[in-house]
C-alpha positions in Angstrom: -66.6 -71.7 55.0 -64.6 -71.4 51.7 -66.4 -71.5 48.6 -64.5 -72.4 45.2 -65.4 -71.4 41.7 -63.4 -72.6 38.5 -64.3 -73.8 35.6 -64.9 -77.1 35.6 -66.0 -77.4 39.6 -68.4 -76.0 42.3 -66.7 -76.6 45.9 -68.9 -75.6 48.9 -66.8 -77.4 51.2 -69.5 -79.9 52.1 -71.1 -80.4 48.6 -69.5 -80.2 45.3 -70.9 -79.4 41.7 -68.8 -80.8 39.1 -68.7 -79.9 35.3 -69.9 -76.3 36.1 -70.2 -74.3 32.9 -70.1 -70.6 33.4 -71.2 -68.4 30.3 -70.6 -65.4 29.6 -73.5 -62.3 30.6 -75.6 -60.6 28.1 -78.5 -58.4 27.9 -81.7 -59.2 25.5 -82.4 -56.1 23.0 -85.6 -55.0 22.7 -85.7 -53.3 19.4 -88.7 -52.0 18.7 -87.8 -50.2 14.8 -89.7 -46.8 14.0 -91.7 -45.8 16.8 -94.0 -42.7 16.7 -97.7 -42.0 18.9 -98.5 -44.2 21.8 -95.0 -46.7 22.1 -94.9 -48.9 24.9 -91.7 -50.4 26.3 -92.2 -54.1 28.2 -89.6 -54.7 30.4 -90.2 -58.2 30.1 -88.9 -58.1 26.4 -85.8 -57.3 27.7 -84.1 -54.0 29.0 -81.7 -52.9 26.5 -84.4 -51.1 24.1 -83.8 -49.3 20.4 -86.1 -47.0 18.6 -85.8 -44.0 15.7 -88.4 -41.9 16.0 -90.2 -41.1 13.0 -92.9 -38.3 14.6 -93.9 -37.3 18.5 -93.9 -40.3 20.6 -95.4 -41.0 23.9 -94.1 -43.6 26.1 -95.2 -45.6 28.6 -93.5 -48.5 30.8 -95.4 -52.3 31.1 -93.7 -55.0 33.0 -92.0 -53.6 35.8 -90.8 -55.0 39.0 -92.4 -55.1 42.4 -92.2 -51.6 44.7 -89.6 -53.3 46.9 -87.1 -53.9 43.3 -85.0 -51.6 42.0 -85.6 -51.5 38.3 -83.4 -49.8 35.5 -83.4 -49.9 31.8 -81.2 -48.5 28.2 -83.1 -46.5 26.1 -80.9 -46.2 22.4 -83.1 -43.6 21.1 -82.7 -42.2 17.2 -83.8 -39.0 16.2 -85.1 -38.0 19.2 -84.9 -34.3 19.1 -86.3 -34.4 15.8 -89.9 -34.7 17.2 -91.4 -34.1 20.9 -90.6 -36.7 23.0 -93.7 -37.0 26.0 -92.2 -39.4 28.9 -94.2 -40.9 31.1 -95.4 -38.8 34.3 -93.0 -39.7 37.1 -90.0 -39.4 35.5 -87.5 -37.1 36.8 -84.6 -35.6 35.3 -81.1 -33.9 36.6 -82.7 -30.1 37.4 -86.2 -30.9 36.5 -85.3 -30.6 33.0 -86.1 -32.4 30.2 -82.8 -33.2 27.9 -82.2 -31.4 24.5 -81.9 -35.0 22.2 -80.0 -34.7 19.1 -81.9 -34.0 16.0 -79.8 -36.2 13.6 -78.1 -39.0 15.6 -78.2 -41.3 18.5 -78.4 -40.5 22.3 -78.1 -43.4 25.0 -80.4 -43.0 28.3 -81.0 -44.4 31.6 -84.1 -44.5 33.8 -84.6 -46.1 37.0 -87.1 -46.6 39.6 -87.0 -48.1 43.0 -91.1 -47.5 43.7 -92.0 -49.7 41.1 -92.8 -47.6 37.7 -94.7 -44.6 40.2 -91.1 -42.7 39.6 -88.7 -43.0 37.0 -85.3 -41.4 37.4 -84.0 -40.3 33.8 -80.6 -39.3 32.1 -78.8 -39.1 29.1 -75.2 -40.9 29.3 -74.5 -40.2 25.4 -75.0 -38.5 23.2 -73.6 -39.4 19.7 -74.9 -37.7 16.3 -73.8 -39.7 13.5 -74.1 -37.1 10.9 -72.0 -34.1 11.8 -69.1 -33.3 10.0 -67.2 -29.9 8.4 -68.7 -27.9 6.3 -66.5 -26.5 3.3 -66.9 -23.8 0.4 -65.0 -22.5 -2.2 -66.0 -20.3 -5.4 -67.4 -17.2 -5.9 -67.4 -15.0 -3.0 -69.1 -11.9 -4.2 -71.9 -10.9 -1.7 -70.3 -13.3 1.5 -72.1 -16.4 -0.4 -68.7 -18.6 1.3 -69.8 -17.6 4.4 -66.0 -16.9 5.3 -66.1 -13.7 6.6 -65.5 -11.9 3.0 -66.2 -11.4 -0.1 -63.4 -12.9 -1.8 -63.0 -16.2 -4.2 -61.6 -18.7 -3.2 -60.2 -21.7 -5.7 -59.8 -24.2 -2.6 -62.4 -25.5 -0.2 -62.0 -23.7 3.0 -63.7 -24.5 5.9 -66.7 -22.7 7.7 -66.8 -22.6 10.9 -69.0 -25.3 12.9 -70.2 -28.9 13.1 -73.2 -29.4 10.9 -75.5 -31.6 9.9 -77.2 -31.4 6.6 -76.2 -28.7 3.9 -79.4 -27.2 1.6 -79.6 -28.1 -1.9 -79.5 -24.8 -4.0 -80.4 -23.3 -6.6 -78.3 -23.2 -9.6 -79.0 -19.3 -9.4 -78.5 -18.9 -5.3 -76.2 -16.7 -3.9 -77.1 -17.7 -0.9 -77.0 -20.3 1.9 -78.6 -22.5 4.4 -76.8 -25.3 6.6 -78.2 -27.4 9.7 -76.0 -27.5 12.8 -76.1 -30.8 14.1 -78.3 -29.5 17.2 -81.0 -28.7 14.4 -80.4 -24.8 14.6 -80.8 -22.8 11.0 -77.9 -20.8 9.1 -77.5 -18.7 6.8 -75.3 -16.2 4.6 -74.9 -14.8 1.8 -76.9 -12.1 -0.8 -80.1 -10.8 0.9 -81.6 -8.2 -0.8 -85.0 -9.5 -0.8 -84.9 -11.0 3.2 -83.9 -14.5 1.8 -81.9 -15.4 5.4 -84.7 -14.5 7.6 -83.1 -11.8 9.3 -86.0 -9.3 9.0 -83.6 -6.8 7.2 -82.1 -7.1 3.3 -78.5 -6.5 4.9 -75.9 -8.8 3.2 -74.0 -11.7 5.5 -70.4 -12.8 4.9 -70.7 -14.8 7.8 -73.2 -17.7 8.9 -76.4 -15.7 11.3 -79.1 -18.1 12.9 -82.6 -18.5 11.7 -84.3 -19.3 15.3 -86.0 -22.7 15.8 -85.3 -25.8 15.4 -85.4 -27.5 11.5 -84.7 -30.8 10.0 -84.7 -30.1 6.0 -84.2 -26.9 4.3 -83.6 -25.1 0.4 -83.1 -22.0 -0.9 -83.9 -21.0 -4.7 -82.3 -18.1 -6.5 -84.0 -15.1 -3.9 -86.2 -17.3 -1.3 -86.0 -20.3 1.0 -87.8 -22.9 2.3 -87.6 -24.9 5.7 -89.1 -27.2 8.1 -89.1 -27.2 11.9 -88.6 -30.2 14.1 -92.8 -29.9 14.3 -93.2 -30.6 10.5 -94.3 -27.4 10.1 -92.8 -25.6 6.9 -91.2 -21.7 6.7 -91.2 -19.9 3.9 -89.1 -16.5 3.4 -87.6 -13.9 0.4 -88.9 -13.0 -3.2 -92.8 -13.8 -4.1 -92.7 -12.2 -7.3 -94.6 -15.6 -8.7 -95.9 -17.0 -6.0 -93.1 -18.8 -5.0 -93.1 -18.3 -1.3 -97.0 -20.6 -1.8 -98.9 -18.1 0.9 -101.6 -17.2 -1.3 -100.1 -14.2 -2.8 -97.4 -12.6 -4.4 -96.6 -9.8 -1.7 
């Protein structure tokens, strides 16, 4: 039996439905807004979920179909790599490794289950950091403070290699720089007479070198540096003759 479908009629051969109304399909968005701590994804409210992490998040999922049905949803998560994400215990990732999410930006993740939510298969389908960009430096280049591999002065902007997310707010007398890349890594260069580059030495650097860890914010003083890691701990290093490191001494 031939079945015919048009904008005005559904013809089943022996029966006909006139004035059929064909509509475009769209999925309901479940917008969670800012999330932290215990957070529930209620699939009864929609299978496209949006959220912005403002602290560590522990995820749970409710209202999954019965174990005989396939169920999937998409999570559009902003700043997921800035804080710890604790996924449901039954979540399985490719190669059994949880994904590295964007510290600054948005990731799109998909999850599906065929056993009623006992096990979720998770994958990252798109990473789209919204705060990446090119970094340019110019001006006085002594001690390599421009990060361009030399000590030359520049009267026009010159690009510093890499994709960057957050440049430090420097002291007006600072002769070193600290910048965070889009993956949360921290890079420093310039004068290092007092260990302000965090490299466990006092060697000046004319090209960016990495400080271990994953970071969300950094500032530099005249000869010291302060930065916040993704776990919200504050770290300081460099010159401390007036207690600028905040460690209870001037050592």
